[in-house]
SEZAMAR-940421 format. One record per residue (C-alpha): residue in one letter; chain; z, y, x. Coordinates in Angstrom, 1 decimal, padded with zeros to 4 digits. Each point is the difference from the previous one (the first is absolute). Example, Ala and Ser with C-alpha at 12.3 -4.5 7.8 and 13.67 -1.06 7.14 Angstrom:
<node resn="A" chain="A" Z="007.8" Y="-004.5" X="012.3"/>
<node resn="S" chain="A" Z="-000.7" Y="003.4" X="001.4"/>
//
This chain:
<node resn="M" chain="A" Z="105.4" Y="119.0" X="090.5"/>
<node resn="P" chain="A" Z="-001.7" Y="-003.3" X="000.8"/>
<node resn="Q" chain="A" Z="-003.6" Y="-000.5" X="-001.0"/>
<node resn="F" chain="A" Z="-001.1" Y="-003.2" X="-001.8"/>
<node resn="P" chain="A" Z="-003.6" Y="-001.0" X="000.7"/>
<node resn="D" chain="A" Z="-001.8" Y="-001.6" X="-002.9"/>
<node resn="D" chain="A" Z="-001.3" Y="-002.9" X="002.0"/>
<node resn="A" chain="A" Z="003.3" Y="-001.2" X="001.7"/>
<node resn="E" chain="A" Z="000.3" Y="-003.0" X="-002.3"/>
<node resn="R" chain="A" Z="-003.7" Y="-001.0" X="000.4"/>
<node resn="R" chain="A" Z="000.3" Y="000.3" X="003.8"/>
<node resn="S" chain="A" Z="003.1" Y="-002.2" X="000.0"/>
<node resn="L" chain="A" Z="-001.2" Y="-002.5" X="-002.6"/>
<node resn="Q" chain="A" Z="000.2" Y="-003.0" X="002.3"/>
<node resn="N" chain="A" Z="003.6" Y="000.8" X="000.7"/>
<node resn="L" chain="A" Z="000.8" Y="000.6" X="-003.6"/>
<node resn="I" chain="A" Z="-001.3" Y="-003.2" X="-001.5"/>
<node resn="P" chain="A" Z="002.7" Y="-002.2" X="001.6"/>
<node resn="A" chain="A" Z="002.6" Y="002.5" X="-001.2"/>
<node resn="W" chain="A" Z="-001.3" Y="-000.3" X="-003.6"/>
<node resn="K" chain="A" Z="-000.1" Y="-003.7" X="000.3"/>
<node resn="G" chain="A" Z="003.6" Y="000.1" X="001.3"/>
<node resn="G" chain="A" Z="001.1" Y="001.8" X="-003.2"/>
<node resn="I" chain="A" Z="-000.1" Y="003.7" X="000.9"/>
<node resn="D" chain="A" Z="-001.5" Y="002.0" X="-002.9"/>
<node resn="T" chain="A" Z="001.4" Y="003.4" X="000.8"/>
<node resn="V" chain="A" Z="-000.1" Y="002.1" X="003.2"/>
<node resn="I" chain="A" Z="002.3" Y="003.0" X="-000.1"/>
<node resn="V" chain="A" Z="-000.8" Y="002.7" X="002.5"/>
<node resn="L" chain="A" Z="002.9" Y="002.2" X="001.2"/>
<node resn="P" chain="A" Z="-000.2" Y="003.1" X="002.2"/>
<node resn="Y" chain="A" Z="001.5" Y="-001.6" X="003.1"/>
<node resn="R" chain="A" Z="-001.2" Y="000.9" X="003.5"/>
<node resn="G" chain="A" Z="-001.6" Y="-002.7" X="002.1"/>
<node resn="Y" chain="A" Z="-000.3" Y="-003.7" X="-000.8"/>
<node resn="F" chain="A" Z="002.2" Y="-001.3" X="-002.8"/>
<node resn="A" chain="A" Z="-000.5" Y="-003.1" X="-002.2"/>
<node resn="H" chain="A" Z="002.7" Y="-001.9" X="-001.9"/>
<node resn="R" chain="A" Z="-000.4" Y="-002.6" X="-002.7"/>
<node resn="R" chain="A" Z="002.3" Y="001.3" X="-002.7"/>
<node resn="S" chain="A" Z="-000.4" Y="-002.9" X="-002.3"/>
<node resn="Y" chain="A" Z="-002.3" Y="-002.9" X="-000.7"/>
<node resn="K" chain="A" Z="-002.5" Y="002.4" X="-001.5"/>
<node resn="H" chain="A" Z="000.7" Y="003.3" X="001.7"/>
<node resn="L" chain="A" Z="-000.9" Y="001.2" X="003.5"/>
<node resn="V" chain="A" Z="001.2" Y="003.4" X="001.2"/>
<node resn="V" chain="A" Z="-002.0" Y="001.7" X="002.8"/>
<node resn="S" chain="A" Z="-000.3" Y="003.4" X="001.7"/>
<node resn="A" chain="A" Z="-003.1" Y="002.1" X="-000.5"/>
<node resn="D" chain="A" Z="-000.8" Y="-000.6" X="003.7"/>
<node resn="T" chain="A" Z="000.1" Y="-003.8" X="-000.5"/>
<node resn="R" chain="A" Z="-002.1" Y="000.2" X="-003.2"/>
<node resn="N" chain="A" Z="-002.6" Y="002.1" X="001.7"/>
<node resn="N" chain="A" Z="-000.3" Y="-002.0" X="003.2"/>
<node resn="E" chain="A" Z="-002.1" Y="-003.1" X="-000.4"/>
<node resn="D" chain="A" Z="001.0" Y="-001.3" X="003.5"/>
<node resn="D" chain="A" Z="003.7" Y="-000.6" X="-001.0"/>
//
């Protein structure tokens, strides 16, 4: 089961600000392996746990 660090969003804040300004207001984390990110709609981004937890991606 993936772990979700409490500080992942704070560590990635500089990357999240443009996403919020671009209309994303919801990030959905699914239990996929490895890197995965897909903008499902104007407001929704789907990511894997690995992507959410890795501030370098």
